[in-house]
N, C-alpha and C positions, 0 to 999 in steps of 0.2 A: 866532876863538875860543878860549877858554883851556882849559885843560888839564881843568878841573873840567867845563866845560860837554862837552867831548868824551867824558868818561867817563860822564857821565849821558846823553848820545845814545849811547854804545854800549850802557849799560845799557838804555836804552830801545828801542833797535832790537832788542837780544836778547830782553827781554820781548815787546815786540810780534810777533818772530818765532816765539818759543816760544808765545806765546798764539794766534798764526794756526795753528800745528802742532797744537796741542791741540783748537782748534776744528775744524779739518779732519778729526783722528782721531775727534773726537766726531760731527761732520756724517755721516762714513763709518759709523761707529756706528750713528746714529740711520737711515741710509739702510738698512745691512742689517737692523736690526731690523723696521723698515715693511717691507721686501721680504718677510721672514720672516713678518711677521704678515699680508701680504695674501696670501701663499700658504697661510698655515693658515686664513684666512677664506675664501679660495676652496674649498679642501679641504671645508672645513666645509658651506658651499653646496652643493658637488657630492654630499657625502656624505646631506645633509638631502633634495635634490631624486631621488637615486637611491633612498633610502627612500621618499620620496613616493610615486615610481612604482611601487616594491614593493607598500608598501601598498596603492595604488590597484589594481594587479593583480590582490591578493589579494582584495581587497573585490569587485572585479568576477567573480571566478571564484566566491567564495562567494554571490554575488548569483545568478549562473547555475546555480551547483549545487543553490540553493535553488528557483528556479523550476524546473529540471528536476524536482525533487523533486515539487513542487507537482503539475507536469504529469503526471507518471506517475502519482500518487495520484489526480488528476481522471480520468484515461483508466482505471485500475483500477477505481474508483468508478462510471465508466459502464458499464464492461464487466459487473460485477456486477449492477448493475441490469437492464441486459440480459438477464443469465441469469436472474436470478430472475422476472423479467417472463416471459420464455419459458416455463420452467417453470410459472409459475401459469397461463399459457394452455393449456399441455398440459394441466394439471389439470383447470382449468376446462372445456376441449373433451372430455375423457374423461366428467366427471362430468355433462355436459348431453348426453351421446348420447341418441337415440331409445331407446325400452324394447326393442326386438330387438338392438340394437349392445350397448347397454349390458350386457345380462343375458348376451349371448355373451362378452363382456370379462370379467364376473363368473364365468363357467363356467371360462374359462381360467385365472382367478387361483386359482380353486378346485382345479384339477387339480393345480398346482404347492404348494398349502399343505396338502390333505386328506392324513390320515394313516390307516394299516390299524388302526384301532381304532373303537369306538364313540362316537358323540359328537352334539352339536346345533350347528346353524347358526343364527345370529342375525342380523338384518337393520335397518335404520332403519326407522321407521314410512312414510316414503315410499316408500321399495323394496317393502315388502310390499302397498301399496295399488296398485302398478303390476304386479306380478310376474306373467310370464305363467302360465296355467294349468298348463302342463305342466312348469313350472320344478322342480317339487319332486321329480318323478319322474326328471328331469336330474341333480339333486343326487344322489338315491340311488345314482342308475347309475355316477357319477363315483367315489363312495365305495365302491360293492361291487365297482368295478374295481381299486381301490387295496386290497382286502381289509378294508375296513371298513364302517361303516354311520353315516349322518347322518339327522337328524331336524331337520324345521323347528321352530326354536324360536318359540313365539307372542308370547313377551315382545319387545319393541323394545329396541335399544340406542341410546343418544345418539351416533350417528355419521352423517356427512352422507351417506354411500354406502359402497359394499362390503359385507362381513360381519364376523361374529365368530365364529370357531369355538371350541367348549368341549369339551376331552376330559378327563374327570374332574376337574371342578373348574377346570381350569386355562384360561383364554381365552385366546386368539390375535387380536388386532385386526387384521383384514386390509381395512380400510378403506382407500380411495385415498389420503387424508391419510397414515395412519400407513405404507403403502408408499413413498409419496413422500418423507417425513421419513427412512425408514431408508435410502433410497436418494439422499438429498440430495446428498453429495458425489461420488458417480457420475455422477449426473445432471449435476450443475454441470459435472464435467470433458468429458463427452461434448457438452454444449451449446457449451462453450467451444471444444472440438475443432472444431464445426461451424460455428460462427460466426466464429470469429477464427483459422482455421487459415491 
């Protein structure tokens, strides 16, 4: 082998050795980048999976909360309906009593409402027709016991039941409906306590 060939071979060997070294360094660098990318991709996948699980849990919680709210609303509406129905049945029962019991109730209502003044008492047409004969005397006695007087008005009032008291041009509606309406909240509370205690 000539000197020139030796030099060329030596240059070639050095170049190959250098190229191998550069390739090895590049391969190591590529392996590092690949490993780092895989780690980053895995972290992203883990983050997405965790976020997805958290979103799913939040969604389930919101659905459960909404279902609970709807259930509470439905229960509340059902209770309110039962309370209203119970109060209506009580009203109907009082309003449809037989004449003796009905007019005894009217006298008790009158004892609470009568004032120590002169006035008139008016009834619905249906009550005037079925009123006991001695009822007017009972009205006068109750008013007299309170220091006043009441005369039975001949005009009828457009009420279903109960009576209207008139003192000095001021009328007070003492019909069952007016009394039930005035005590609506109190009645609802009492019925709720009895039914749902």
